matplotlib code that plots the C-alpha trace (Angstrom):
import matplotlib.pyplot as plt

x = [5.3, 8.2, 8.0, 10.7, 11.6, 9.2, 10.4, 7.4, 9.6, 13.2, 12.8, 9.8, 9.3, 5.9, 6.8, 6.9, 3.1, 2.4, -0.1, 1.3, -0.8, 1.1, -1.5, 0.2, -0.8, -2.7, -0.5, -3.4, -3.1, 0.8, 0.0, -2.0, 0.8, 3.3, 1.1, 0.9, 4.6, 5.4, 2.7, 3.0, 5.5, 8.5, 8.0, 7.4, 10.5, 12.4, 11.4, 11.6, 14.0, 13.5, 9.8, 8.8, 5.4, 3.5, 0.6, 0.0, -2.4, -4.7, -6.8, -10.5, -10.1, -6.9, -8.7, -11.6, -9.2, -7.4, -10.9, -10.3, -13.2, -15.1, -14.5, -10.8, -8.3, -6.0, -8.2, -7.0, -9.1, -8.4, -12.2, -11.8, -9.2, -7.1, -4.7, -3.3, -0.3, 0.3, 3.7, 6.2, 9.5, 12.8, 12.5, 9.7, 6.2, 3.0, 1.4, 4.4, 3.9, 0.2, 0.5, 3.1, 0.8, -2.2, -0.3, 0.5, -3.2, -3.0, -6.7, -7.0, -5.1, -5.6, -3.3, -2.7, -0.3, 2.6, 1.8, 0.0, -2.4, -2.3, -4.3, -4.9, -8.7, -10.6, -12.2, -10.9, -11.1, -9.6, -9.5]
y = [-14.4, -14.0, -15.4, -16.1, -13.2, -12.9, -10.2, -8.2, -5.5, -4.5, -2.5, -4.4, -7.7, -9.1, -9.3, -5.4, -5.7, -8.1, -6.9, -5.2, -7.6, -10.5, -11.4, -12.3, -10.9, -13.6, -15.4, -15.2, -11.6, -11.5, -10.4, -7.6, -6.3, -6.8, -4.5, -1.9, -1.9, -1.7, 0.8, 3.1, 2.4, 2.0, 5.3, 7.2, 5.7, 6.5, 10.4, 10.7, 8.1, 5.0, 4.3, 2.8, 0.7, 1.8, -0.4, -2.8, -5.9, -5.7, -8.4, -7.6, -7.4, -5.1, -2.8, -2.5, -1.8, 1.1, 2.7, 1.5, 1.6, -1.6, -1.9, -0.7, -2.1, -2.8, -5.9, -7.6, -10.0, -12.3, -11.9, -8.2, -5.8, -3.7, -3.8, -0.8, 0.7, 3.8, 4.9, 7.6, 8.5, 9.7, 13.0, 15.4, 15.7, 13.8, 16.6, 16.0, 12.2, 12.7, 15.1, 13.0, 9.9, 11.8, 12.8, 9.2, 8.3, 6.2, 4.9, 5.3, 8.2, 9.5, 12.1, 12.5, 14.8, 12.2, 9.7, 9.0, 6.0, 4.4, 1.6, 0.0, -0.4, -0.5, 2.8, 6.4, 7.6, 10.6, 11.9]
z = [12.2, 9.6, 6.2, 3.7, 1.4, -1.7, -3.8, -5.2, -7.3, -7.1, -3.8, -2.0, -0.4, 0.5, 4.2, 4.2, 3.6, 6.4, 9.1, 12.2, 14.2, 12.8, 10.1, 6.8, 3.5, 1.7, -0.9, -3.4, -3.4, -4.4, -8.0, -6.8, -4.4, -7.3, -9.4, -6.5, -6.2, -10.0, -10.8, -7.9, -5.2, -7.3, -9.2, -6.0, -4.5, -7.7, -7.2, -3.4, -2.1, 0.2, 0.7, 3.8, 4.2, 7.4, 6.8, 4.1, 4.7, 7.7, 9.1, 9.4, 13.3, 13.0, 10.5, 12.8, 15.7, 13.9, 12.6, 9.1, 6.8, 6.6, 2.9, 3.2, 0.5, 3.3, 3.9, 0.9, -0.8, -3.9, -4.7, -5.7, -7.4, -5.0, -2.3, -0.3, 1.4, 3.6, 3.2, 3.9, 1.7, 2.6, 0.8, 0.3, 2.0, 1.9, -0.5, -3.0, -2.9, -3.4, -6.2, -7.9, -7.7, -8.7, -11.8, -12.7, -12.3, -9.0, -8.5, -4.8, -3.0, 0.4, 2.0, 5.8, 7.9, 8.0, 5.1, 2.0, 1.3, -2.3, -3.6, -7.0, -6.8, -10.0, -9.8, -8.9, -5.3, -3.4, 0.0]

ax = plt.figure().add_subplot(projection="3d")
ax.plot(x, y, z, "-o")
ax.set_aspect("equal")
plt.show()
């Protein structure tokens, strides 16, 4: 399902975070997605160019199907602080994106061979 454009930041729209299974990111988490974009995704985009969201919001069933952690921050909930995005950038490599966000102090960071995970949970986590 396609939703009207809701701008989260200068370069990101809410629909970029909608689930790949058609599930829509909950509207009551918009402020958390705005913070994720402002604090982490806009800075990484300024440094490494166009940033593509590979995975944002996931429904519980989709998260389970892709092997996501049961308490994944991709499964956004208004009852807790934190939403997540897996992304790639036009320039650089995952290690560079990860190190850049680590230096900025991003709370949740994970590095993979083709992308980086960032989330704005309340506590620090690395993998």
